[in-house]
N, C-alpha and C positions, 0 to 999 in steps of 0.2 A: 089480403094478407102483402103487407109490400115492406121489405128490408132494401134498407141504402145506407152500402161502404162509402168511406171517404179517407182522404188522411194517407193515402200513398203515396209514393213517388219515389224518387231517387237519394238514397243515402251510401255515404262512406263507409266498407267497412270499420265496425266499433260505433259507428252512430246508432242515433236513436230515432224513432218514428213513433206516431199514434195513430193507429186505427180506431175508425170507429163508426158504428152501425146503428142506424135509425131504425124504428119499427113501429108499424102503426096495420092495425087492421085485426089485431088480436088481444086477446088479455097474456099481454107481455110479463106481468109479475105472476104465470103461473107455467111459465113453461123452460126449460135449458136451454142454453146459447151456447152455441159452438161459433168458433171460429178454424176453418180449414185454408187449405192454401192447395194449387197444384201448379205445377210448372209447365211448359210445354215438351208435350209428350211424357208426360208421368200421369199416376192417377191421383187424384186428389184427398190430401193426405192430414190424418188430423193435426190440428198443434193447439187448441184449446178449449177450456166448457166451463160453465156455470152454471149452477142450479139456481132456483125461482127466487133464492133468496140472497143469492150472493155469497151465500156461506162456506160452499163449499167451490174448490175448482180440481179441474184435472188440466195436465199439461203431457206432452209429443213430448219423449224423455230428448229429443233433440231442442228443445228451445226450452227444457226446464232451467231456472235461476236467470235466464235472460228475459223472457215474455211474462206478464202479469195480464187477467184477464179482470177484467170488472165488466160490474152494471149501475145501471142507475134507474130504477124502476121506474120511478118518479117523471124521468126524462124519456123514457123507453127507449133506452140505449145502452147498447153494451159496447166494451170497450177492448181495445188490445195495445198496450204497451212492448213496443219492441226494442231493448237494447242489447247495445253488444253485437248488432247485427253482420251477419257475416254474407261472403258473395252467396252461401247457399240456400240464405232464407229467400235468393230473389223467385218471387210466385206471384201470380195474384192470388189473392186472399178475397177470401169470400166469411159472410158472415150466413150462420144457420138457424134456422127455429126446427128445436127437436119436434118428434112429433107425442103428444101424450100431455095432458096434463099430470103435473106434480110426476113425472118420471125420473128415472134416473139410470132405470137399465140401461146397460152399452151406448153409451153418448159419443164414440168414439168412430163410429160407424157413420158413415156419408149415409147409408142408405136408411138409419133412423132419425133420416131432419127430412120436413115435407116440404119447407121453402128457402130459398137461395137467395141472396144477393145478386145485383149483378157482376160484384166484386172489385176491385183495388187492386190495380199492382205496384207492388212494391219491387224495386230494383236496388242490388246492393253492387255498388260498383265504385272503383278509383279513377 
């Protein structure tokens, strides 16, 4: 299993970034995929998740209405469109594969994910 994130960088407050995660080594279309983030000195926290067909999503309260998660099963990729960025969004963002095919129980807990990418840094600053 390999997950490779890209698209991070520096953005101004109010700006936008789109993160991508390229997946390989497993049957991508059978798993919930999630985005988490971790700031220095803090625990990894849930950002968003999408079910295997892309028809159901869940967001952390802090990003709801600003971030959109999506996936393309043909390309084995998951995306995170981030709009109206705030300085508190600054963190390293990780793509994760939830363990268990076709499973949606508890998709907001890092321990329920069995593979992670290396992360991509997002910095929001003027």
